[in-house]
BANU-319627 format. One line per field, with one value per residue (C-alpha): chain; residue in one letter; residue number from 1; z, x negated, y. Coordinates in steps of 0.02 Angstrom, whole numbers, padded with zeros to 5 digits. Layout:
kette (A / ...)
rest (A / ...)
nr (NUM / ...)
c3 (Z / ...)
c1 (X / ...)
c2 (Y / ...)
//
This chain:
kette (A / A / A / A / A / A / A / A / A / A / A / A / A / A / A / A / A / A / A / A / A / A / A / A / A / A / A / A / A / A / A / A / A / A / A / A / A / A / A / A / A / A / A / A / A / A / A / A / A / A / A / A / A / A / A / A / A / A / A / A / A / A / A / A / A / A / A / A / A / A / A / A / A / A / A / A / A / A / A / A / A / A / A / A / A / A / A / A / A / A / A / A / A / A / A / A / A / A / A / A / A / A / A / A / A / A / A / A / A / A / A / A / A / A / A / A / A / A / A / A / A / A / A / A / A / A / A / A / A / A / A / A / A / A / A / A / A / A / A / A / A / A / A / A / A / A / A / A / A / A / A / A / A / A / A / A / A / A / A / A / A / A / A / A / A / A / A / A / A / A / A / A / A / A / A / A / A / A / A / A / A / A / A / A / A / A / A / A / A / A / A / A / A / A / A / A / A / A / A / A / A / A / A / A / A / A / A / A / A / A / A / A / A / A / A / A / A / A / A / A / A / A / A / A / A / A / A / A / A / A / A / A / A / A / A / A / A / A / A / A / A / A / A / A / A / A / A / A / A / A / A / A / A / A / A / A / A / A / A / A / A / A / A / A / A / A / A / A / A / A / A / A / A / A / A / A / A / A / A / A / A / A / A / A / A / A / A / A / A / A / A / A / A / A / A / A / A / A / A / A / A / A / A / A / A / A / A / A / A / A / A / A / A / A / A / A / A / A / A / A / A / A / A / A / A / A / A / A / A / A / A / A / A / A / A / A / A / A / A / A / A / A / A / A / A / A / A / A / A / A / A / A / A / A / A / A / A / A / A)
rest (M / V / N / I / G / I / I / G / V / G / G / I / A / N / S / T / H / I / P / Q / I / L / E / S / N / G / G / Q / L / C / A / I / C / D / I / D / K / K / R / L / R / Q / T / G / K / K / Y / H / I / P / P / E / L / Q / F / E / N / Y / L / D / L / I / N / C / E / K / V / D / A / V / E / I / C / T / P / N / Y / L / H / V / K / M / A / Q / D / A / I / A / A / G / K / A / V / N / V / E / K / P / L / S / V / N / F / G / E / A / S / K / L / N / S / F / A / A / N / P / T / V / P / N / M / M / C / F / S / Y / R / F / M / P / A / V / R / Y / A / K / E / I / L / D / K / G / M / L / G / K / I / I / S / V / N / V / E / Y / L / K / S / S / A / F / S / K / D / R / R / L / E / W / R / F / I / K / K / Y / A / G / T / G / V / L / G / D / L / G / V / H / L / I / D / M / A / Q / L / L / I / G / E / M / K / R / V / C / A / T / C / G / I / V / I / K / E / R / P / K / E / G / S / K / E / L / G / A / V / E / T / D / D / Y / C / N / F / L / V / D / F / E / N / G / V / T / G / T / F / S / I / T / R / C / A / I / G / H / N / N / T / I / K / Y / Q / I / F / G / T / K / G / V / I / S / F / D / L / T / R / T / D / I / L / Q / V / C / L / G / E / I / D / T / E / S / C / G / M / H / E / I / K / V / P / K / R / F / S / I / S / Q / E / Q / M / F / I / D / L / L / N / G / K / E / C / S / L / L / P / T / I / A / D / G / L / K / C / Q / K / I / L / D / A / L / L / L / S / S / E / N / K / Q / W / V / D / L / I / K / T / L / K / K / R / H / P / R / K)
nr (1 / 2 / 3 / 4 / 5 / 6 / 7 / 8 / 9 / 10 / 11 / 12 / 13 / 14 / 15 / 16 / 17 / 18 / 19 / 20 / 21 / 22 / 23 / 24 / 25 / 26 / 27 / 28 / 29 / 30 / 31 / 32 / 33 / 34 / 35 / 36 / 37 / 38 / 39 / 40 / 41 / 42 / 43 / 44 / 45 / 46 / 47 / 48 / 49 / 50 / 51 / 52 / 53 / 54 / 55 / 56 / 57 / 58 / 59 / 60 / 61 / 62 / 63 / 64 / 65 / 66 / 67 / 68 / 69 / 70 / 71 / 72 / 73 / 74 / 75 / 76 / 77 / 78 / 79 / 80 / 81 / 82 / 83 / 84 / 85 / 86 / 87 / 88 / 89 / 90 / 91 / 92 / 93 / 94 / 95 / 96 / 97 / 98 / 99 / 100 / 101 / 102 / 103 / 104 / 105 / 106 / 107 / 108 / 109 / 110 / 111 / 112 / 113 / 114 / 115 / 116 / 117 / 118 / 119 / 120 / 121 / 122 / 123 / 124 / 125 / 126 / 127 / 128 / 129 / 130 / 131 / 132 / 133 / 134 / 135 / 136 / 137 / 138 / 139 / 140 / 141 / 142 / 143 / 144 / 145 / 146 / 147 / 148 / 149 / 150 / 151 / 152 / 153 / 154 / 155 / 156 / 157 / 158 / 159 / 160 / 161 / 162 / 163 / 164 / 165 / 166 / 167 / 168 / 169 / 170 / 171 / 172 / 173 / 174 / 175 / 176 / 177 / 178 / 179 / 180 / 181 / 182 / 183 / 184 / 185 / 186 / 187 / 188 / 189 / 190 / 191 / 192 / 193 / 194 / 195 / 196 / 197 / 198 / 199 / 200 / 201 / 202 / 203 / 204 / 205 / 206 / 207 / 208 / 209 / 210 / 211 / 212 / 213 / 214 / 215 / 216 / 217 / 218 / 219 / 220 / 221 / 222 / 223 / 224 / 225 / 226 / 227 / 228 / 229 / 230 / 231 / 232 / 233 / 234 / 235 / 236 / 237 / 238 / 239 / 240 / 241 / 242 / 243 / 244 / 245 / 246 / 247 / 248 / 249 / 250 / 251 / 252 / 253 / 254 / 255 / 256 / 257 / 258 / 259 / 260 / 261 / 262 / 263 / 264 / 265 / 266 / 267 / 268 / 269 / 270 / 271 / 272 / 273 / 274 / 275 / 276 / 277 / 278 / 279 / 280 / 281 / 282 / 283 / 284 / 285 / 286 / 287 / 288 / 289 / 290 / 291 / 292 / 293 / 294 / 295 / 296 / 297 / 298 / 299 / 300 / 301 / 302 / 303 / 304 / 305 / 306 / 307 / 308 / 309 / 310 / 311 / 312 / 313 / 314 / 315 / 316 / 317 / 318 / 319 / 320 / 321 / 322 / 323 / 324 / 325 / 326 / 327 / 328 / 329 / 330 / 331 / 332 / 333 / 334 / 335 / 336 / 337 / 338 / 339 / 340 / 341 / 342 / 343 / 344 / 345 / 346 / 347 / 348 / 349 / 350 / 351 / 352 / 353 / 354 / 355 / 356 / 357 / 358 / 359)
c3 (00042 / -00129 / -00266 / -00390 / -00565 / -00655 / -00845 / -00896 / -00774 / -00837 / -00742 / -00662 / -00604 / -00523 / -00449 / -00382 / -00401 / -00341 / -00192 / -00132 / -00151 / -00049 / 00089 / 00090 / 00209 / 00132 / -00040 / -00124 / -00294 / -00371 / -00557 / -00687 / -00875 / -01002 / -01185 / -01143 / -01088 / -01004 / -00903 / -00858 / -00791 / -00697 / -00612 / -00574 / -00494 / -00394 / -00319 / -00308 / -00432 / -00486 / -00671 / -00702 / -00647 / -00765 / -00925 / -01096 / -01155 / -01051 / -01079 / -00990 / -00836 / -00843 / -00857 / -00721 / -00580 / -00447 / -00500 / -00415 / -00486 / -00633 / -00642 / -00816 / -00828 / -01016 / -01150 / -01167 / -01329 / -01244 / -01090 / -01155 / -01238 / -01087 / -00969 / -01076 / -01070 / -00882 / -00853 / -00967 / -00862 / -00704 / -00635 / -00539 / -00634 / -00595 / -00750 / -00768 / -00830 / -00954 / -00995 / -01182 / -01330 / -01366 / -01306 / -01452 / -01401 / -01216 / -01249 / -01279 / -01088 / -01076 / -01032 / -00900 / -00823 / -00808 / -00734 / -00665 / -00655 / -00562 / -00441 / -00539 / -00512 / -00614 / -00563 / -00528 / -00394 / -00337 / -00263 / -00129 / -00076 / 00102 / 00057 / -00083 / 00028 / 00169 / 00046 / -00013 / 00165 / 00194 / 00031 / 00068 / 00235 / 00146 / 00241 / 00087 / 00055 / -00127 / -00239 / -00364 / -00457 / -00462 / -00521 / -00558 / -00616 / -00655 / -00699 / -00754 / -00859 / -00927 / -01109 / -01104 / -01049 / -01170 / -01178 / -01205 / -01364 / -01474 / -01356 / -01369 / -01266 / -01411 / -01543 / -01557 / -01603 / -01448 / -01323 / -01388 / -01295 / -01222 / -01064 / -01057 / -01035 / -00936 / -00810 / -00849 / -00824 / -00638 / -00627 / -00724 / -00611 / -00455 / -00524 / -00558 / -00381 / -00289 / -00394 / -00502 / -00682 / -00821 / -00946 / -01080 / -01110 / -01213 / -01238 / -01320 / -01339 / -01420 / -01456 / -01408 / -01451 / -01629 / -01661 / -01558 / -01599 / -01639 / -01523 / -01562 / -01699 / -01730 / -01855 / -01798 / -01796 / -01773 / -01601 / -01618 / -01441 / -01338 / -01228 / -01146 / -01129 / -01054 / -01039 / -00966 / -00894 / -00859 / -00734 / -00728 / -00558 / -00621 / -00556 / -00678 / -00689 / -00763 / -00791 / -00848 / -00882 / -00955 / -00962 / -01024 / -00859 / -00824 / -00637 / -00595 / -00564 / -00515 / -00455 / -00432 / -00357 / -00331 / -00271 / -00238 / -00202 / -00115 / -00040 / 00137 / 00111 / 00009 / 00003 / -00077 / -00086 / -00164 / -00190 / -00157 / 00023 / 00024 / 00211 / 00215 / 00167 / 00155 / 00205 / 00245 / 00315 / 00398 / 00373 / 00274 / 00349 / 00195 / 00299 / 00408 / 00300 / 00269 / 00225 / 00354 / 00352 / 00433 / 00451 / 00369 / 00496 / 00477 / 00446 / 00267 / 00224 / 00112 / -00037 / -00207 / -00194 / -00017 / -00074 / -00220 / -00101 / 00025 / -00117 / -00158 / 00025 / 00035 / 00137 / 00117 / -00002 / -00003 / -00157 / -00257 / -00440 / -00562 / -00748 / -00756 / -00696 / -00826 / -00962 / -00900 / -00903 / -01075 / -01144 / -01073 / -01148 / -01319 / -01296 / -01251 / -01405 / -01514 / -01438 / -01471 / -01649 / -01690 / -01579 / -01497 / -01344 / -01344 / -01259 / -01178 / -01209 / -01376 / -01473 / -01416 / -01443 / -01627 / -01634 / -01543 / -01560 / -01428 / -01480)
c1 (01006 / 00931 / 00985 / 00844 / 00857 / 00704 / 00685 / 00564 / 00541 / 00375 / 00212 / 00193 / 00374 / 00367 / 00192 / 00204 / 00365 / 00494 / 00394 / 00361 / 00544 / 00596 / 00473 / 00523 / 00629 / 00776 / 00780 / 00841 / 00833 / 01005 / 00992 / 00869 / 00849 / 00746 / 00762 / 00696 / 00855 / 00764 / 00652 / 00801 / 00902 / 00754 / 00716 / 00900 / 00914 / 00753 / 00807 / 00995 / 01047 / 01230 / 01252 / 01348 / 01193 / 01075 / 01065 / 00988 / 01014 / 00918 / 01049 / 01177 / 01065 / 01032 / 01218 / 01268 / 01352 / 01276 / 01098 / 01023 / 00847 / 00761 / 00589 / 00513 / 00398 / 00398 / 00262 / 00183 / 00270 / 00441 / 00402 / 00442 / 00609 / 00670 / 00615 / 00706 / 00866 / 00855 / 00824 / 00971 / 01082 / 01024 / 00931 / 00768 / 00629 / 00468 / 00362 / 00223 / 00056 / 00002 / 00140 / 00137 / 00031 / -00038 / -00026 / 00084 / 00219 / 00197 / 00218 / 00404 / 00413 / 00321 / 00476 / 00532 / 00358 / 00356 / 00531 / 00587 / 00774 / 00765 / 00639 / 00501 / 00343 / 00203 / 00137 / -00041 / -00047 / -00226 / -00176 / -00089 / -00244 / -00289 / -00473 / -00428 / -00311 / -00438 / -00575 / -00463 / -00447 / -00635 / -00668 / -00537 / -00621 / -00785 / -00878 / -00982 / -01032 / -01037 / -00993 / -01131 / -01076 / -00963 / -01006 / -00865 / -00847 / -00697 / -00750 / -00642 / -00672 / -00495 / -00549 / -00626 / -00468 / -00455 / -00265 / -00252 / -00151 / -00123 / 00003 / 00066 / -00080 / -00199 / -00095 / -00121 / 00057 / 00125 / -00015 / -00107 / -00264 / -00334 / -00438 / -00433 / -00244 / -00228 / -00370 / -00464 / -00313 / -00320 / -00499 / -00455 / -00308 / -00413 / -00548 / -00422 / -00355 / -00521 / -00640 / -00536 / -00488 / -00594 / -00667 / -00748 / -00790 / -00908 / -00865 / -00914 / -00774 / -00780 / -00693 / -00784 / -00654 / -00611 / -00470 / -00343 / -00209 / -00042 / 00105 / 00182 / 00054 / -00121 / -00152 / -00277 / -00238 / -00351 / -00371 / -00347 / -00374 / -00532 / -00609 / -00730 / -00765 / -00914 / -00900 / -00973 / -00871 / -00903 / -00775 / -00712 / -00796 / -00969 / -00967 / -01028 / -00964 / -01012 / -00876 / -00886 / -00727 / -00728 / -00629 / -00786 / -00882 / -00902 / -00900 / -00785 / -00599 / -00550 / -00701 / -00673 / -00812 / -00810 / -00960 / -00950 / -01111 / -01120 / -01252 / -01210 / -01159 / -01092 / -00928 / -00915 / -00767 / -00740 / -00556 / -00573 / -00571 / -00443 / -00458 / -00646 / -00752 / -00941 / -01009 / -01162 / -01103 / -01182 / -01345 / -01458 / -01617 / -01696 / -01805 / -01668 / -01514 / -01412 / -01237 / -01119 / -00940 / -00791 / -00616 / -00478 / -00346 / -00178 / -00089 / -00156 / -00063 / 00091 / 00149 / 00190 / 00372 / 00391 / 00335 / 00458 / 00598 / 00542 / 00546 / 00725 / 00773 / 00707 / 00552 / 00385 / 00271 / 00089 / -00020 / 00133 / 00087 / 00214 / 00250 / 00150 / -00001 / 00039 / 00030 / -00141 / -00208 / -00135 / -00228 / -00391 / -00360 / -00338 / -00496 / -00598 / -00540 / -00576 / -00749 / -00790 / -00726 / -00824 / -00974 / -00975 / -00917 / -00733 / -00668 / -00503 / -00420 / -00487 / -00491 / -00326 / -00229 / -00275 / -00242 / -00074 / 00011 / 00143 / 00316)
c2 (-00452 / -00413 / -00534 / -00564 / -00636 / -00704 / -00705 / -00842 / -00987 / -01055 / -01075 / -00902 / -00896 / -01067 / -01050 / -00872 / -00774 / -00900 / -00968 / -00791 / -00742 / -00894 / -00846 / -00662 / -00562 / -00470 / -00552 / -00710 / -00795 / -00772 / -00814 / -00879 / -00872 / -00968 / -01016 / -01190 / -01279 / -01423 / -01309 / -01199 / -01346 / -01421 / -01255 / -01228 / -01399 / -01377 / -01212 / -01245 / -01111 / -01134 / -01178 / -01017 / -00919 / -01012 / -00911 / -00945 / -00764 / -00638 / -00502 / -00611 / -00615 / -00428 / -00389 / -00513 / -00415 / -00527 / -00480 / -00327 / -00335 / -00418 / -00498 / -00520 / -00672 / -00699 / -00691 / -00519 / -00466 / -00476 / -00370 / -00196 / -00237 / -00335 / -00196 / -00067 / -00169 / -00195 / -00010 / 00036 / -00078 / 00012 / -00139 / -00126 / -00213 / -00305 / -00340 / -00469 / -00407 / -00346 / -00224 / -00264 / -00319 / -00145 / 00034 / 00089 / -00036 / -00001 / 00186 / 00156 / 00162 / 00331 / 00432 / 00308 / 00300 / 00489 / 00500 / 00330 / 00303 / 00138 / 00059 / -00028 / -00126 / -00208 / -00378 / -00326 / -00459 / -00432 / -00264 / -00366 / -00463 / -00411 / -00386 / -00264 / -00162 / -00153 / -00103 / 00039 / 00105 / 00097 / 00189 / 00322 / 00356 / 00389 / 00255 / 00208 / 00388 / 00439 / 00290 / 00251 / 00096 / -00057 / -00232 / -00355 / -00536 / -00645 / -00822 / -00969 / -01125 / -01148 / -01125 / -01298 / -01391 / -01537 / -01531 / -01342 / -01316 / -01163 / -01086 / -00907 / -00840 / -00877 / -00786 / -00598 / -00546 / -00633 / -00598 / -00444 / -00494 / -00654 / -00659 / -00469 / -00456 / -00617 / -00595 / -00435 / -00323 / -00365 / -00303 / -00147 / -00107 / -00136 / -00021 / 00117 / 00094 / 00084 / 00189 / 00308 / 00344 / 00270 / 00395 / 00286 / 00103 / -00003 / -00187 / -00350 / -00478 / -00648 / -00813 / -00974 / -01106 / -01055 / -01180 / -01275 / -01405 / -01324 / -01356 / -01526 / -01563 / -01628 / -01488 / -01357 / -01172 / -01020 / -00942 / -00753 / -00687 / -00662 / -00797 / -00676 / -00490 / -00400 / -00212 / -00053 / 00089 / 00273 / 00338 / 00518 / 00542 / 00490 / 00311 / 00177 / -00001 / -00169 / -00300 / -00481 / -00582 / -00757 / -00918 / -01010 / -01021 / -01207 / -01243 / -01098 / -01119 / -00942 / -00843 / -00657 / -00551 / -00363 / -00263 / -00076 / 00019 / 00187 / 00301 / 00242 / 00062 / -00082 / -00177 / -00348 / -00465 / -00635 / -00668 / -00853 / -00788 / -00650 / -00610 / -00577 / -00427 / -00429 / -00260 / -00159 / 00007 / 00158 / 00248 / 00133 / 00063 / -00016 / -00132 / -00208 / -00183 / -00341 / -00396 / -00468 / -00531 / -00446 / -00514 / -00413 / -00356 / -00443 / -00277 / -00281 / -00442 / -00429 / -00530 / -00459 / -00511 / -00445 / -00273 / -00276 / -00322 / -00190 / -00063 / -00110 / -00099 / 00079 / 00043 / 00131 / 00036 / 00089 / 00055 / 00001 / -00038 / 00033 / 00034 / 00196 / 00096 / -00035 / 00098 / 00157 / -00020 / -00054 / 00097 / 00029 / -00144 / -00064 / 00038 / -00116 / -00210 / -00058 / -00039 / -00221 / -00209 / -00050 / -00088 / 00083 / 00179 / 00228 / 00385 / 00339 / 00508 / 00570 / 00407 / 00333 / 00494 / 00482 / 00295 / 00296 / 00467 / 00504 / 00446)
//
């Protein structure tokens, strides 16, 4: 049985990580850590974690002998340092997305990503959606022919929540990016998985809600991170892509739509229904061609936490997202912000080598 410790028991830990650990085979929640004492105690009580395994200092959790693996569910600016400390202690690590606030900071994990010393995973949770994994198999079999283009949307309306305050996600030094790092990074990771490496990007990002009430105050503070981003992509293999990510789409709670077009067919999936693909496959008859739904086979179903636990138990883990994938996505996030700032295309290799020299 793998004993897992979680650093940061806020929303994502309680909504996703902990429930999946409790439902898993071969793993259990062993210890928790949070700087918010009230939240720490409430979570400990809810999940029956002994007081001696409820930590306020994350290093105490990492160095606890009962903890086999560490999950990092803290604000973005803390991810790299905590991952470094867990790795130094010989603990397997699972890091929430994005990897960091910028590629320069994330690059501190370059050596580890190239030669991992412990099992590691990035929380690119949409890789575990059955529709995504089935789409990957169909693409790998060449059933769509030569891929021409990809069209992607991620729509939410959370920017307009009346009680949304100036939390860390809206402050650049803590978050790095806004909707891009929070939502868009999932689309970017899926594109790298399904389509291939990105070559260059051209983006427009913007802030819609310019000010929000500061935490515990009526005073307004400036929002520094993006509410939306629309961008174009040229992939290394010649495929082109259009992406639209926003938290300003009234009427949408969590709409994610992927469409992949090839010379012999189309795949489309809407991740509000994770077990369905819409497809048009085979030689195209332009007069009778139409989309139809297919059910994703159950063999493609696995949770994020189950894969992490399987990894630690030495099982084969296909399509596992790692810190190396986190670094690739962080580079793309930086390129998108740079493109929006300079209003021009950004080459992912040439431009970012100059901007963030290897350390």
